[in-house]
N, C-alpha and C positions, 0 to 999 in steps of 0.2 A: 682567763676569767673576764667576763664582759665588763664588770664594773670595777675591777681591781686596779687600784692605783699603785699598790706596793705589796710585796710579799716578803716575809721574813721567816726564816727557818731556824730552829734551835735544836740542838742535839741534847737529849736527856738520856744518857746511857746509850742503850741501843734503840731508843725511840726518837723519831723526828717529829717535832711539833712545829707546824707551819701556821702562821697567822697572816691573814689577808686584810688589807684595808681597801674599802671601796669608796669611790668618790662620785660626786655629781656636782656640776658647776664649780669645779676646783675646790670642793669642800669634802672632807672626809665625812661620810654619812653612815658607814657600816664597818664593823670589824668582826672577824670570826676566825676560829682556829680549828685545826684538825690534827689529831695525834694518830699516827699509823702504827698498828701492831700487827705485823704480817698481813693477813687478809681482812683484818678488822680495823675500823676507824672509830674514833671518838670525837664527835663534834663538840667544840668548846667555845664558850664565851661569845655567842652570836648576839651582837647588839646593833640596833638600827637607831640612828638619831631620831628623836621624837617627831620632829617636823616632817620626816620622810616616811613614817609608818603609814600603813594602809594604802600605799601607792605602788606596791609590787616590788619594791627594792629588796625586802627581806626574802621573799620567795625566790626572786632571781638570784640573789646572792647565795642562798642555801643551795639552790640547784647547781650553781657554779662550783660550790665546795664539793658537792656530791660528784660532779663530773671530774673534778681534780682527783678526788679519791679513787674513782674508777681507773683513771689513767695510771695511778700508782699501784694498781692491783688490789685495791680494797673491794671486798665483796659484800660486806655488811657494815653499816654505820650505826653507832649507838649514841645516845645523848641522855642527859638528865635534865629534867625541867619540872618545875611546879607552877610556873606562870605562863608557859606558852604551849600547853598541850594541844589546844585547838589549832594553833598556827602550824605545828609540826604534823599533826594528823591530816590536815588539809593537803599538805605536801606529799603525804604518802607514808609517813612514819607510823609504826604500830606500837601500841603500848604492850610491853612484855614484862613478865615477872623478873625481878632482879636475879633470882636464882638461876634463870636460864641463860644469862649473859655469859659469853666466853670468859674463861679464867683470866686471860690477859687483860681484858677490859675491866673485869671486877677487881683486879689488883691495882688499878690506877689510883692515884691520889684523889682524883675526882670522885670515884666511887667509894673509896674507903673513908673519905672525910665528909662526904655528903650524907645528909639525912633526908632523902627524898621519899 
């Protein structure tokens, strides 16, 4: 990853959740996670430090997460958001009906506990 300063992976049963920290000028400016479920990925907790928003960090970081997912064999990536729809659609994500999401993704705690 271009901006990643650190990567931490956690095993949750048969799922690996990997969280990435990105830095600029020796300061952590972004964090994001990816859970992998066979050929599907779930983008988690993407946060960009307020002072670094609007400068391309978020787009670059998200693209890096997508590339990492592809390297791991992920073919489709899903996410839930109510506050960043415009951001993610600009990158190429599409809005889909929750009912069309693969069962493995629908079964995650993110989907079952969220009311998006």
